Backbone as a chain_set.jsonl record, in Angstrom:
{"seq": "MDIIALILSYWLGWMVLTGIGAYILASRLYSYRGVRLKRYPVTGYLTVIICQGALVYFIVSNSVSTGISWKEAWLPAMITSLLIGGTYPLTQVYQHQQDRADGVTTLSYKLGVRGTFVFCGTVLFVALLLLTLYFIKEDQLEALMAYMIAMLPVGFYFTRWFLQVQKNSGNANFRNLMKMNYVASVCSSIAFISILIINRAG", "coords": {"N": [[-111.361, 110.459, 123.339], [-112.622, 109.118, 125.417], [-114.15, 111.165, 126.563], [-115.88, 111.747, 124.445], [-117.263, 109.329, 124.307], [-118.608, 109.38, 126.767], [-120.213, 111.644, 126.421], [-121.866, 110.847, 124.265], [-123.086, 108.622, 125.431], [-124.656, 109.822, 127.313], [-127.025, 110.565, 126.083], [-128.35, 108.224, 125.989], [-129.306, 107.725, 128.448], [-129.073, 107.946, 132.054], [-128.261, 105.601, 133.318], [-126.836, 104.141, 131.428], [-124.829, 106.001, 130.966], [-123.6, 105.998, 133.5], [-122.669, 103.358, 133.541], [-120.85, 103.348, 131.344], [-119.049, 105.236, 132.291], [-118.05, 103.889, 134.56], [-116.835, 101.747, 133.295], [-114.794, 102.965, 131.794], [-113.277, 104.104, 133.873], [-112.461, 101.785, 135.274], [-110.932, 100.514, 133.272], [-108.851, 102.288, 132.995], [-107.674, 102.209, 135.555], [-106.865, 99.604, 135.481], [-104.728, 99.545, 133.714], [-103.131, 101.808, 134.194], [-99.998, 102.951, 135.258], [-99.533, 103.854, 137.842], [-101.397, 102.589, 139.433], [-102.341, 100.112, 138.261], [-104.008, 97.546, 138.109], [-103.854, 95.167, 136.745], [-101.567, 93.832, 137.453], [-102.079, 92.285, 139.611], [-103.113, 89.061, 140.33], [-105.786, 87.986, 141.028], [-107.405, 90.297, 141.457], [-106.996, 91.663, 139.029], [-108.042, 89.788, 137.228], [-110.773, 89.624, 138.063], [-111.547, 92.26, 137.608], [-111.466, 92.411, 134.804], [-113.33, 90.378, 133.964], [-115.724, 91.184, 135.154], [-116.114, 93.797, 134.154], [-115.91, 93.506, 131.311], [-117.774, 91.592, 131.003], [-120.399, 91.337, 132.818], [-120.85, 94.126, 133.214], [-120.728, 95.222, 130.595], [-122.868, 93.808, 129.497], [-124.945, 94.912, 131.007], [-124.782, 97.615, 130.159], [-125.34, 97.415, 127.364], [-127.901, 96.235, 127.44], [-129.42, 98.241, 128.684], [-129.143, 100.145, 126.784], [-130.647, 99.393, 124.612], [-133.102, 98.925, 125.646], [-135.38, 100.148, 128.128], [-135.618, 100.411, 131.695], [-134.665, 97.939, 132.654], [-134.575, 95.533, 135.058], [-132.622, 94.534, 137.948], [-133.329, 92.047, 138.82], [-134.164, 90.766, 136.513], [-131.852, 90.845, 135.029], [-129.595, 89.751, 136.334], [-128.85, 87.001, 136.096], [-128.259, 86.44, 133.241], [-126.234, 88.376, 133.077], [-124.309, 87.402, 134.853], [-123.687, 84.998, 133.569], [-122.533, 85.997, 131.236], [-120.218, 87.19, 132.292], [-118.946, 84.891, 133.245], [-118.459, 83.511, 130.859], [-116.57, 85.198, 129.716], [-114.687, 84.953, 131.743], [-113.933, 82.33, 131.456], [-112.363, 82.285, 129.256], [-110.537, 84.407, 129.14], [-108.057, 83.979, 130.738], [-106.738, 82.245, 129.007], [-105.716, 83.86, 127.059], [-103.412, 84.741, 128.136], [-101.726, 82.676, 128.464], [-99.485, 82.058, 126.969], [-97.576, 83.935, 127.502], [-96.274, 84.113, 129.991], [-93.665, 84.557, 131.037], [-92.953, 86.999, 129.864], [-94.863, 88.682, 131.018], [-94.146, 88.521, 133.716], [-91.633, 89.677, 133.626], [-92.397, 92.228, 133.151], [-93.429, 92.956, 135.516], [-95.928, 91.972, 136.114], [-98.227, 89.791, 137.535], [-100.126, 87.358, 136.477], [-103.323, 85.636, 136.669], [-103.246, 83.348, 135.154], [-100.508, 82.795, 135.149], [-100.136, 82.117, 137.84], [-101.677, 79.819, 137.964], [-100.412, 78.154, 136.206], [-99.558, 76.567, 133.032], [-101.031, 74.147, 132.307], [-102.831, 74.164, 134.422], [-104.245, 76.484, 133.872], [-105.778, 75.767, 131.654], [-107.416, 73.785, 132.771], [-108.775, 75.281, 134.719], [-110.097, 77.205, 133.082], [-111.688, 75.512, 131.523], [-113.378, 74.489, 133.511], [-114.724, 76.806, 134.427], [-116.031, 77.561, 132.057], [-117.697, 75.354, 131.742], [-119.446, 75.654, 133.926], [-120.593, 78.08, 133.153], [-121.942, 77.323, 130.779], [-123.724, 75.499, 131.846], [-125.345, 77.159, 133.457], [-126.286, 78.792, 131.418], [-127.805, 76.982, 129.979], [-129.813, 76.431, 131.88], [-130.932, 78.966, 131.972], [-131.969, 79.337, 129.341], [-133.862, 77.282, 129.347], [-135.539, 78.17, 131.397], [-136.515, 80.472, 130.187], [-137.984, 79.33, 128.23], [-136.802, 78.706, 125.712], [-135.911, 76.563, 123.999], [-135.235, 75.882, 121.366], [-133.447, 77.886, 120.72], [-131.447, 77.28, 122.542], [-130.571, 74.779, 121.571], [-129.59, 75.591, 119.075], [-127.475, 77.225, 119.858], [-125.794, 75.417, 121.248], [-125.128, 73.579, 119.21], [-123.838, 75.229, 117.359], [-121.605, 75.967, 118.838], [-120.125, 73.689, 119.151], [-117.713, 73.162, 117.587], [-115.927, 74.842, 118.948], [-115.675, 73.698, 121.495], [-114.542, 71.292, 120.67], [-112.076, 72.155, 119.541], [-110.891, 73.395, 121.763], [-110.568, 71.188, 123.501], [-108.867, 69.596, 121.955], [-106.634, 71.277, 121.751], [-105.899, 71.433, 124.457], [-105.138, 68.77, 124.927], [-102.919, 68.664, 123.286], [-101.267, 70.45, 124.624], [-100.91, 69.045, 126.975], [-99.176, 67.086, 126.125], [-97.031, 68.598, 125.247], [-95.991, 71.507, 126.602], [-95.185, 73.648, 125.121], [-96.972, 73.986, 123.109], [-98.822, 75.753, 123.98], [-99.102, 78.399, 122.685], [-98.89, 81.575, 120.863], [-99.836, 81.313, 118.242], [-101.604, 79.065, 118.294], [-103.426, 80.118, 120.091], [-104.542, 82.222, 118.584], [-105.827, 80.752, 116.623], [-107.756, 79.516, 118.198], [-109.197, 81.774, 119.04], [-110.19, 82.633, 116.575], [-111.857, 80.477, 115.765], [-113.691, 80.523, 117.91], [-114.8, 83.1, 117.609], [-116.063, 83.001, 115.068], [-117.879, 80.883, 115.458], [-119.386, 81.853, 117.624], [-120.596, 84.073, 116.449], [-122.185, 82.811, 114.506], [-123.844, 81.373, 116.235], [-125.264, 83.393, 117.708], [-126.491, 84.832, 115.663], [-128.137, 82.846, 114.664], [-129.799, 82.455, 116.9], [-131.042, 84.946, 116.97], [-132.482, 84.873, 114.561], [-134.209, 82.725, 115.101], [-135.675, 83.782, 117.267], [-136.879, 85.975, 116.003], [-138.442, 84.652, 114.156], [-140.154, 83.346, 115.833]], "CA": [[-112.319, 109.398, 123.031], [-113.417, 108.848, 126.625], [-115.118, 112.256, 126.699], [-116.884, 111.541, 123.389], [-118.087, 108.186, 124.725], [-119.47, 109.833, 127.853], [-121.207, 112.569, 125.862], [-122.825, 110.062, 123.487], [-123.857, 107.744, 126.319], [-125.6, 110.667, 128.05], [-128.301, 110.565, 125.373], [-128.992, 106.913, 126.172], [-129.817, 107.644, 129.818], [-128.064, 108.037, 133.108], [-127.745, 104.281, 133.668], [-125.797, 103.843, 130.442], [-123.738, 106.944, 131.262], [-122.898, 105.486, 134.684], [-121.966, 102.137, 133.139], [-119.712, 103.727, 130.511], [-118.083, 105.889, 133.179], [-117.415, 102.856, 135.38], [-115.978, 100.948, 132.412], [-113.609, 103.782, 131.492], [-112.477, 104.209, 135.095], [-111.85, 100.481, 135.542], [-109.904, 100.24, 132.266], [-107.694, 103.138, 133.306], [-107.044, 101.658, 136.759], [-106.286, 98.313, 135.111], [-103.474, 99.72, 132.975], [-102.35, 102.967, 134.654], [-98.806, 102.486, 135.969], [-99.593, 104.2, 139.259], [-102.291, 101.638, 140.115], [-102.095, 98.88, 137.495], [-104.692, 96.396, 138.684], [-103.523, 93.964, 135.988], [-100.42, 93.124, 138.032], [-102.579, 91.424, 140.69], [-103.778, 87.956, 139.635], [-107.236, 87.871, 141.257], [-108.025, 91.599, 141.224], [-106.971, 91.917, 137.595], [-108.98, 88.853, 136.593], [-112.141, 90.032, 138.379], [-111.799, 93.525, 136.917], [-111.732, 92.121, 133.393], [-114.555, 89.607, 133.695], [-116.896, 91.969, 135.558], [-116.294, 94.94, 133.248], [-116.16, 93.055, 129.942], [-118.912, 90.682, 131.028], [-121.645, 91.833, 133.4], [-121.023, 95.567, 132.996], [-121.064, 95.42, 129.183], [-124.232, 93.317, 129.332], [-125.794, 95.932, 131.615], [-124.767, 98.795, 129.291], [-126.043, 97.107, 126.126], [-129.312, 96.011, 127.754], [-130.056, 99.523, 128.956], [-129.067, 100.964, 125.567], [-131.705, 98.975, 123.677], [-134.375, 98.842, 126.358], [-135.372, 100.917, 129.375], [-136.246, 99.79, 132.856], [-134.204, 96.575, 132.906], [-134.369, 95.369, 136.497], [-131.549, 93.625, 138.335], [-133.926, 90.716, 138.936], [-134.19, 90.207, 135.16], [-130.555, 90.884, 134.359], [-128.446, 89.237, 137.073], [-128.386, 85.699, 135.615], [-127.494, 86.578, 131.988], [-125.03, 89.163, 133.337], [-123.35, 86.481, 135.46], [-123.265, 84.069, 132.524], [-121.626, 86.74, 130.36], [-118.934, 87.303, 132.989], [-118.322, 83.57, 133.304], [-117.949, 83.197, 129.518], [-115.319, 85.938, 129.614], [-113.775, 84.38, 132.734], [-113.469, 81.023, 130.998], [-111.506, 82.429, 128.077], [-109.515, 85.437, 129.319], [-106.734, 83.471, 131.128], [-106.084, 81.592, 127.874], [-104.997, 84.873, 126.282], [-102.163, 85.033, 128.838], [-101.044, 81.423, 128.744], [-98.242, 81.951, 126.197], [-96.672, 85.049, 127.786], [-96.006, 84.176, 131.431], [-92.362, 85.149, 131.345], [-92.995, 88.416, 129.478], [-95.642, 89.396, 132.037], [-93.358, 88.593, 134.945], [-90.568, 90.653, 133.384], [-93.037, 93.542, 133.173], [-93.963, 93.186, 136.861], [-97.338, 91.569, 136.15], [-98.478, 88.394, 137.913], [-101.48, 87.048, 136.031], [-103.932, 84.424, 137.219], [-102.739, 82.248, 134.343], [-99.161, 82.48, 135.647], [-100.305, 81.431, 139.123], [-102.264, 78.495, 137.728], [-99.557, 77.362, 135.33], [-100.14, 76.337, 131.71], [-102.086, 73.137, 132.361], [-103.835, 74.618, 135.378], [-105.076, 77.484, 133.201], [-106.755, 75.057, 130.822], [-108.384, 73.132, 133.666], [-109.584, 76.351, 135.305], [-110.973, 77.76, 132.054], [-112.679, 74.498, 131.184], [-114.343, 74.413, 134.611], [-115.546, 78.027, 134.402], [-116.896, 77.483, 130.886], [-118.72, 74.342, 132.01], [-120.433, 76.286, 134.808], [-121.296, 79.08, 132.347], [-122.854, 76.62, 129.874], [-124.778, 74.925, 132.675], [-126.251, 78.266, 133.797], [-126.919, 79.222, 130.179], [-128.846, 75.978, 129.706], [-130.918, 76.689, 132.811], [-131.568, 80.233, 131.58], [-132.78, 79.105, 128.147], [-135.008, 76.467, 129.752], [-136.406, 79.063, 132.168], [-137.146, 81.393, 129.245], [-138.678, 78.495, 127.243], [-136.154, 78.909, 124.426], [-135.178, 75.323, 123.753], [-134.662, 75.925, 120.019], [-132.267, 78.758, 120.806], [-130.432, 76.51, 123.265], [-130.022, 73.787, 120.65], [-128.807, 76.312, 118.062], [-126.234, 77.672, 120.487], [-124.951, 74.262, 121.55], [-124.622, 73.013, 117.959], [-122.899, 76.184, 116.77], [-120.391, 76.07, 119.648], [-119.429, 72.397, 119.208], [-116.311, 73.251, 117.138], [-115.115, 75.499, 119.976], [-115.377, 72.664, 122.48], [-113.628, 70.331, 120.045], [-110.752, 72.751, 119.42], [-110.362, 73.594, 123.109], [-110.132, 69.876, 123.992], [-107.709, 69.196, 121.145], [-105.512, 72.125, 122.153], [-105.503, 71.015, 125.796], [-104.422, 67.5, 124.8], [-101.61, 68.984, 122.723], [-100.5, 71.083, 125.703], [-100.565, 67.974, 127.898], [-98.003, 66.405, 125.576], [-95.92, 69.55, 125.137], [-96.473, 72.818, 127.033], [-94.845, 74.617, 124.087], [-98.136, 74.183, 122.247], [-99.57, 76.901, 124.509], [-98.422, 79.51, 122.022], [-99.719, 82.625, 120.267], [-100.456, 80.789, 117.013], [-102.761, 78.259, 118.667], [-104.402, 81.018, 120.704], [-105.238, 82.93, 117.512], [-106.74, 79.783, 116.015], [-108.862, 79.372, 119.139], [-109.981, 83.005, 118.955], [-110.889, 82.648, 115.29], [-112.937, 79.494, 115.83], [-114.68, 81.002, 118.87], [-115.472, 84.269, 117.047], [-116.948, 82.564, 113.988], [-118.957, 80.066, 116.019], [-120.241, 82.721, 118.435], [-121.392, 84.869, 115.516], [-123.2, 81.914, 113.946], [-124.777, 81.032, 117.309], [-126.14, 84.503, 118.059], [-127.317, 85.13, 114.485], [-129.163, 81.79, 114.641], [-130.757, 82.755, 117.976], [-131.8, 86.124, 116.538], [-133.416, 84.421, 113.538], [-135.217, 81.915, 115.777], [-136.546, 84.668, 118.035], [-137.675, 86.771, 115.072], [-139.43, 83.753, 113.554], [-141.145, 83.005, 116.876]], "C": [[-113.212, 109.089, 124.226], [-114.508, 109.897, 126.796], [-116.241, 112.109, 125.673], [-117.83, 110.414, 123.775], [-119.063, 108.593, 125.822], [-120.569, 110.761, 127.345], [-122.285, 111.809, 125.101], [-123.697, 109.19, 124.381], [-124.884, 108.515, 127.139], [-126.989, 110.617, 127.423], [-129.025, 109.235, 125.494], [-129.499, 106.718, 127.598], [-128.702, 107.595, 130.845], [-127.485, 106.69, 133.493], [-126.633, 103.855, 132.707], [-124.578, 104.733, 130.679], [-122.913, 106.453, 132.451], [-122.078, 104.246, 134.342], [-120.731, 102.429, 132.314], [-118.626, 104.373, 131.363], [-117.332, 104.878, 134.022], [-116.452, 102.021, 134.546], [-114.676, 101.698, 132.11], [-112.689, 103.861, 132.702], [-111.749, 102.902, 135.379], [-110.729, 100.181, 134.553], [-108.649, 101.068, 132.513], [-106.94, 102.598, 134.533], [-106.356, 100.329, 136.464], [-104.902, 98.48, 134.504], [-102.566, 100.821, 133.508], [-101.213, 102.524, 135.575], [-98.851, 102.779, 137.467], [-100.445, 103.248, 140.081], [-102.097, 100.243, 139.544], [-102.696, 97.624, 138.134], [-104.311, 95.094, 137.985], [-102.367, 93.184, 136.604], [-100.829, 92.191, 139.162], [-103.434, 90.313, 140.086], [-105.294, 87.908, 139.8], [-107.948, 89.181, 140.955], [-108.086, 91.928, 139.738], [-107.98, 91.057, 136.853], [-110.423, 89.294, 136.823], [-112.504, 91.34, 137.693], [-112.199, 93.285, 135.469], [-113.076, 91.432, 133.205], [-115.817, 90.365, 134.114], [-117.169, 93.084, 134.561], [-116.631, 94.492, 131.828], [-117.336, 92.092, 129.862], [-120.179, 91.355, 131.514], [-121.889, 93.309, 133.104], [-121.394, 95.866, 131.545], [-122.481, 94.936, 128.905], [-125.236, 94.349, 129.85], [-125.899, 97.161, 130.702], [-125.583, 98.556, 128.02], [-127.538, 96.942, 126.374], [-130.043, 97.317, 127.971], [-129.964, 100.486, 127.776], [-130.229, 100.658, 124.629], [-133.072, 98.887, 124.333], [-134.262, 99.597, 127.674], [-136.019, 100.111, 130.492], [-135.869, 98.347, 133.084], [-133.892, 96.442, 134.393], [-133.233, 94.389, 136.766], [-132.065, 92.197, 138.431], [-133.94, 90.021, 137.581], [-132.781, 89.981, 134.613], [-129.447, 90.101, 135.052], [-127.918, 87.912, 136.511], [-127.666, 85.809, 134.272], [-126.219, 87.401, 132.158], [-123.938, 88.275, 133.933], [-122.806, 85.505, 134.423], [-122.258, 84.739, 131.588], [-120.247, 86.877, 130.996], [-118.203, 85.966, 133.042], [-117.76, 83.153, 131.943], [-116.644, 83.939, 129.255], [-114.265, 85.309, 130.529], [-113.213, 83.031, 132.33], [-112.558, 81.091, 129.789], [-110.335, 83.396, 128.308], [-108.146, 84.883, 129.75], [-105.99, 82.774, 129.984], [-105.297, 82.589, 127.033], [-103.647, 85.208, 126.914], [-101.25, 83.816, 128.935], [-99.698, 81.305, 128.031], [-97.203, 82.999, 126.599], [-96.364, 85.213, 129.274], [-94.702, 84.902, 131.752], [-92.314, 86.638, 130.986], [-93.746, 89.239, 130.512], [-94.833, 89.566, 133.314], [-92.238, 89.626, 134.796], [-91.096, 92.082, 133.437], [-93.659, 93.847, 134.533], [-95.417, 92.808, 137.029], [-97.434, 90.085, 136.506], [-99.923, 88.067, 137.565], [-102.016, 85.8, 136.738], [-103.423, 83.201, 136.464], [-101.35, 81.823, 134.809], [-99.248, 81.691, 136.949], [-100.795, 79.996, 138.931], [-101.32, 77.572, 136.966], [-100.284, 77.07, 134.022], [-101.289, 75.339, 131.772], [-103.203, 73.549, 133.319], [-104.777, 75.648, 134.778], [-106.15, 76.813, 132.357], [-107.824, 74.395, 131.685], [-109.335, 74.17, 134.262], [-110.583, 76.893, 134.29], [-112.066, 76.771, 131.646], [-113.76, 74.393, 132.242], [-115.288, 75.61, 134.603], [-116.511, 78.001, 133.222], [-118.002, 76.451, 131.077], [-119.834, 74.919, 132.891], [-121.259, 77.307, 134.02], [-122.319, 78.419, 131.427], [-124.002, 75.971, 130.635], [-125.814, 75.992, 133.024], [-126.981, 78.783, 132.562], [-128.041, 78.277, 129.784], [-130.062, 76.211, 130.596], [-131.68, 77.958, 132.43], [-132.475, 80.035, 130.363], [-134.018, 78.272, 128.476], [-136.02, 77.322, 130.502], [-137.18, 80.007, 131.253], [-137.911, 80.665, 128.137], [-138.132, 78.734, 125.83], [-135.273, 77.709, 124.095], [-134.545, 75.298, 122.365], [-133.395, 76.785, 120.003], [-131.127, 78.038, 121.51], [-129.761, 75.504, 122.344], [-129.139, 74.451, 119.593], [-127.465, 76.739, 118.632], [-125.283, 76.507, 120.705], [-124.329, 73.677, 120.28], [-123.553, 73.927, 117.358], [-121.574, 76.215, 117.522], [-119.628, 74.752, 119.762], [-117.985, 72.475, 118.708], [-115.388, 73.911, 118.159], [-114.705, 74.487, 121.039], [-114.388, 71.644, 121.947], [-112.207, 70.894, 119.986], [-110.103, 72.943, 120.786], [-109.809, 72.286, 123.66], [-108.871, 69.41, 123.263], [-106.47, 69.983, 121.55], [-104.989, 71.717, 123.529], [-104.703, 69.717, 125.751], [-103.019, 67.714, 124.209], [-100.696, 69.594, 123.787], [-100.075, 70.049, 126.734], [-99.308, 67.24, 127.436], [-96.775, 67.312, 125.554], [-96.443, 70.947, 125.471], [-96.134, 73.921, 126.034], [-95.984, 74.88, 123.12], [-99.067, 75.282, 122.76], [-98.914, 78.164, 123.971], [-99.419, 80.462, 121.364], [-100.477, 82.114, 119.048], [-101.705, 79.975, 117.336], [-103.85, 79.101, 119.336], [-105.21, 81.746, 119.641], [-106.215, 82.012, 116.783], [-107.979, 79.61, 116.892], [-109.783, 80.589, 119.074], [-110.802, 83.061, 117.673], [-112.086, 81.699, 115.307], [-114.059, 79.987, 116.743], [-115.473, 82.186, 118.313], [-116.483, 83.877, 115.977], [-118.147, 81.808, 114.549], [-119.919, 80.897, 116.867], [-121.146, 83.565, 117.544], [-122.522, 84.029, 114.916], [-124.271, 81.613, 114.987], [-125.764, 82.17, 117.559], [-126.993, 84.965, 116.886], [-128.453, 84.108, 114.39], [-130.238, 82.05, 115.69], [-131.632, 83.929, 117.605], [-132.87, 85.726, 115.507], [-134.56, 83.614, 114.16], [-136.202, 82.791, 116.543], [-137.43, 85.527, 117.137], [-138.791, 85.907, 114.468], [-140.541, 83.402, 114.533], [-142.085, 84.154, 117.163]], "O": [[-114.406, 108.832, 124.073], [-115.647, 109.572, 127.13], [-117.412, 112.32, 125.992], [-119.044, 110.521, 123.597], [-120.224, 108.185, 125.801], [-121.716, 110.676, 127.784], [-123.474, 112.083, 125.262], [-124.893, 109.032, 124.133], [-125.866, 107.941, 127.609], [-128.0, 110.625, 128.125], [-130.198, 109.136, 125.135], [-130.056, 105.669, 127.923], [-127.557, 107.254, 130.546], [-126.343, 106.618, 133.947], [-125.623, 103.284, 133.119], [-123.439, 104.274, 130.603], [-121.683, 106.486, 132.418], [-120.942, 104.096, 134.79], [-119.677, 101.836, 132.541], [-117.438, 104.099, 131.188], [-116.117, 104.987, 134.189], [-115.385, 101.633, 135.021], [-113.591, 101.119, 132.167], [-111.474, 103.706, 132.58], [-110.559, 102.907, 135.691], [-109.687, 99.654, 134.942], [-107.531, 100.612, 132.274], [-105.711, 102.543, 134.536], [-105.379, 99.971, 137.121], [-104.009, 97.667, 134.741], [-101.354, 100.774, 133.297], [-101.439, 101.809, 136.552], [-98.277, 102.04, 138.266], [-100.242, 103.111, 141.288], [-101.732, 99.311, 140.261], [-101.976, 96.758, 138.631], [-104.434, 94.022, 138.578], [-102.199, 92.0, 136.312], [-100.018, 91.389, 139.625], [-104.402, 90.61, 139.386], [-106.016, 87.799, 138.809], [-108.976, 89.188, 140.276], [-109.104, 92.414, 139.244], [-108.685, 91.533, 135.963], [-111.213, 89.334, 135.88], [-113.637, 91.514, 137.245], [-113.154, 93.881, 134.971], [-113.878, 91.857, 132.373], [-116.868, 90.202, 133.494], [-118.314, 93.3, 134.163], [-117.541, 95.041, 131.207], [-117.836, 91.808, 128.773], [-120.951, 91.886, 130.715], [-123.01, 93.7, 132.78], [-122.282, 96.68, 131.292], [-123.219, 95.579, 128.159], [-126.248, 94.621, 129.206], [-126.993, 97.685, 130.498], [-126.413, 99.383, 127.642], [-128.354, 97.451, 125.606], [-131.166, 97.488, 127.495], [-130.627, 101.523, 127.765], [-130.733, 101.543, 123.939], [-134.088, 98.785, 123.645], [-133.185, 99.677, 128.265], [-136.858, 99.242, 130.251], [-136.658, 97.588, 133.648], [-133.042, 97.158, 134.921], [-132.918, 93.533, 135.938], [-131.331, 91.247, 138.158], [-133.746, 88.807, 137.509], [-132.543, 89.054, 133.838], [-128.435, 89.805, 134.416], [-126.707, 87.701, 136.447], [-126.546, 85.313, 134.159], [-125.23, 87.159, 131.466], [-122.772, 88.387, 133.555], [-121.609, 85.219, 134.4], [-121.261, 84.133, 131.197], [-119.229, 86.703, 130.327], [-116.981, 85.916, 132.9], [-116.709, 82.516, 131.874], [-115.721, 83.392, 128.651], [-113.106, 85.153, 130.145], [-112.148, 82.629, 132.798], [-112.036, 80.069, 129.343], [-109.262, 83.217, 127.731], [-107.14, 85.288, 129.169], [-104.76, 82.717, 129.985], [-104.329, 82.219, 126.369], [-102.827, 85.886, 126.295], [-100.128, 83.915, 129.432], [-98.85, 80.52, 128.456], [-96.076, 82.97, 126.106], [-96.211, 86.335, 129.757], [-94.657, 85.758, 132.636], [-91.716, 87.439, 131.704], [-93.336, 90.349, 130.851], [-94.839, 90.637, 133.92], [-91.936, 90.361, 135.736], [-90.356, 93.022, 133.726], [-94.333, 94.864, 134.698], [-96.076, 93.257, 137.966], [-96.809, 89.237, 135.869], [-100.841, 88.46, 138.285], [-101.262, 85.022, 137.322], [-103.195, 82.147, 137.057], [-101.047, 80.631, 134.86], [-98.522, 80.716, 137.14], [-100.381, 79.083, 139.645], [-101.42, 76.35, 137.071], [-101.489, 77.299, 133.915], [-102.4, 75.645, 131.339], [-104.38, 73.307, 133.051], [-105.959, 75.693, 135.12], [-107.302, 77.247, 132.352], [-109.009, 74.446, 131.356], [-110.548, 73.963, 134.303], [-111.769, 77.029, 134.589], [-113.221, 77.15, 131.451], [-114.934, 74.226, 131.913], [-116.5, 75.455, 134.753], [-117.676, 78.375, 133.363], [-119.126, 76.658, 130.62], [-121.017, 74.697, 132.632], [-122.475, 77.393, 134.193], [-123.445, 78.903, 131.307], [-125.123, 75.898, 130.132], [-127.017, 75.76, 132.901], [-128.149, 79.165, 132.638], [-129.094, 78.708, 129.313], [-131.199, 76.19, 130.125], [-132.904, 78.023, 132.547], [-133.612, 80.507, 130.349], [-135.099, 78.528, 127.945], [-137.224, 77.212, 130.269], [-138.347, 80.308, 131.5], [-138.426, 81.299, 127.215], [-138.892, 78.938, 124.883], [-134.059, 77.83, 123.934], [-133.451, 74.762, 122.191], [-132.405, 76.445, 119.354], [-129.968, 78.172, 121.116], [-128.536, 75.385, 122.33], [-128.072, 73.939, 119.255], [-126.437, 76.627, 117.965], [-124.099, 76.6, 120.384], [-123.151, 73.322, 120.268], [-122.504, 73.465, 116.909], [-120.529, 76.461, 116.921], [-118.582, 74.706, 120.41], [-117.099, 71.905, 119.345], [-114.204, 73.583, 118.231], [-113.542, 74.424, 121.437], [-113.504, 71.185, 122.67], [-111.247, 70.207, 120.335], [-108.911, 72.686, 120.954], [-108.713, 72.262, 124.221], [-107.934, 68.898, 123.877], [-105.383, 69.419, 121.677], [-103.778, 71.661, 123.744], [-103.703, 69.578, 126.456], [-102.064, 67.034, 124.584], [-99.503, 69.292, 123.842], [-98.993, 70.161, 127.31], [-98.482, 66.827, 128.251], [-95.649, 66.878, 125.8], [-97.24, 71.51, 124.721], [-96.718, 75.003, 126.081], [-95.973, 75.875, 122.395], [-99.991, 75.694, 122.059], [-98.257, 78.902, 124.706], [-100.62, 80.195, 121.314], [-101.644, 82.456, 118.855], [-102.751, 80.174, 116.719], [-105.041, 78.836, 119.172], [-106.427, 81.878, 119.771], [-107.295, 82.44, 116.375], [-109.105, 79.565, 116.395], [-111.006, 80.448, 119.055], [-111.959, 83.482, 117.681], [-113.19, 82.072, 114.911], [-115.237, 79.883, 116.398], [-116.684, 82.27, 118.519], [-117.617, 84.357, 115.975], [-119.288, 82.061, 114.162], [-121.129, 80.672, 116.834], [-122.325, 83.75, 117.847], [-123.665, 84.478, 114.83], [-125.462, 81.596, 114.674], [-126.972, 81.938, 117.615], [-128.108, 85.444, 117.09], [-129.59, 84.461, 114.075], [-131.429, 81.892, 115.424], [-132.83, 83.926, 117.886], [-134.011, 86.183, 115.573], [-135.725, 83.79, 113.8], [-137.412, 82.575, 116.482], [-138.59, 85.781, 117.462], [-139.921, 86.361, 114.292], [-141.692, 83.189, 114.151], [-142.971, 84.03, 118.009]]}, "num_chains": 1, "name": "protein.A"}
């Protein structure tokens, strides 16, 4: 599959090919038992948010358009990484003991259950602040409003879940995580479809 991905990405240009190659290499180093970057809390975290955030943004941008400069791309790329960085530790919050038994020390484990929620909330706040500045800079206030309205249920659920965890850390479980993922996926889809419609109409 990796070879097929590299062959297909070749036709989209060398920048996309380089990005896909870097993504594949990082994913292998993240999981490969001989290296296993995931066992290191900060290194593993940065690997995930950079590759699944900024790098994916870079790959997609250069797939649909040519000549994207770093000056144009750095802010949305950073925002994308921060959005990933504000959610990824939550996917580990229910499995601290399993990870430790497997020799993996995650950032979520280091932060603790409540600390993970505080950290993620802070990162997401910074991401939304930068996203607001970006939309204002690009004169896309309607898109900003559409995004904020569509994502309100996510903020509500995140806050509600955090309050439940404050009362009982056992609420940081797989079931609640899946609910959070579902709400975030639906709301994100609505947000980006709305932005696409607004931009097409404009």
